[in-house]
C-alpha positions in Angstrom: 2.7 -16.6 -13.9 1.1 -15.1 -17.0 -2.4 -16.3 -17.8 -2.8 -15.8 -21.5 -6.4 -15.1 -22.2 -7.6 -13.8 -25.6 -5.7 -13.6 -28.9 -2.1 -12.7 -29.3 -0.2 -10.4 -29.5 -0.1 -9.5 -25.8 1.1 -6.2 -24.3 3.0 -6.2 -21.0 2.0 -3.2 -19.0 3.7 -2.3 -15.7 4.1 0.5 -13.3 0.6 1.5 -12.3 0.5 3.4 -9.0 -3.1 2.3 -8.6 -2.2 -1.4 -8.9 -2.8 -3.5 -5.8 -0.8 -6.6 -5.0 -2.6 -9.7 -6.3 -1.5 -13.1 -5.0 -4.1 -15.5 -6.3 -3.9 -19.2 -5.8 -2.8 -21.1 -8.9 -6.2 -22.9 -9.0 -7.9 -19.6 -9.8 -5.5 -18.9 -12.7 -5.5 -22.3 -14.2 -9.0 -23.7 -14.6 -9.4 -27.3 -13.5 -6.2 -27.5 -11.5 -6.6 -29.1 -8.1 -2.9 -29.4 -7.1 -2.7 -33.2 -7.4 -1.7 -33.5 -11.0 1.5 -32.3 -12.6 1.1 -29.0 -14.3 2.6 -28.5 -17.7 3.4 -24.8 -18.1 4.8 -23.1 -21.2 7.4 -20.5 -20.9 6.5 -17.1 -22.3 8.7 -16.0 -25.1 9.1 -12.8 -27.1 7.7 -13.4 -30.6 8.5 -11.9 -33.9 7.3 -8.4 -32.9 10.1 -7.1 -30.8 10.0 -3.5 -29.6 11.7 -1.8 -26.8 9.5 1.2 -27.1 7.9 2.4 -23.9 4.8 4.3 -24.1 2.5 5.6 -21.4 -0.9 3.8 -21.6 -2.7 6.3 -19.5 -1.7 9.2 -21.6 0.3 12.3 -20.6 -1.8 12.7 -17.4 -0.6 9.3 -16.0 3.0 10.6 -15.9 2.2 13.5 -13.5 1.9 13.1 -9.8 -1.7 13.3 -8.6 -2.7 15.4 -5.6 -3.3 13.2 -2.6 -6.4 14.8 -1.1 -6.6 12.4 1.8 -3.1 13.3 3.0 -3.6 17.1 2.5 -6.9 16.9 4.4 -5.4 15.0 7.2 -2.5 17.4 7.6 -4.8 20.4 7.3 -7.1 19.2 10.0 -4.1 18.4 12.3 -2.6 21.9 11.8 -6.0 23.5 12.5 -6.4 21.3 15.6 -3.0 22.4 16.9 -3.8 26.0 16.2 -7.1 25.8 18.0 -5.4 24.2 21.0 -2.7 26.9 21.0 -5.4 29.6 20.9 -7.3 28.0 23.8 -4.1 27.7 25.9 -3.3 31.4 25.2 -6.7 32.6 26.2 -6.6 30.4 29.4 -3.2 31.8 30.2 -4.4 35.4 29.8 -7.4 34.7 32.0 -5.3 33.2 34.7 -2.9 36.2 34.9 -5.7 38.7 34.8 -6.4 40.0 38.4 -9.9 39.2 39.8 -12.3 42.2 39.9 -13.2 41.8 43.7 -9.6 41.6 44.7 -8.8 44.7 42.6 -11.7 46.7 44.1 -10.6 45.8 47.7 -7.1 46.9 47.0 -8.2 50.2 45.5 -10.5 51.1 48.5 -9.1 49.7 51.8 -11.8 51.3 53.9 -14.5 49.3 52.2 -15.3 45.9 53.7 -16.7 43.3 51.5 
């Protein structure tokens, strides 16, 4: 449904990556409509100005892919978290394989008790 507001000619714009789906009830698009009466709708037609020219409305910058900072931040924090966990596991593994100082001293001097 196309709600014509304002003066003609109208421009049909499409393809915005920032556009959110909008499913409005017809009562919000057609003032005074309650659903009980029959609705006489006109079909949109192309007028005398016909053009197949496509032009970017947002300029040249709208054609380029934007950097998704949320995605990069999420992946960066996940990689840093995995690296930190790997570093902690490596340190813990090294500590577990390192011989204890008291055990090492007792092995070095068997005549010493304690």
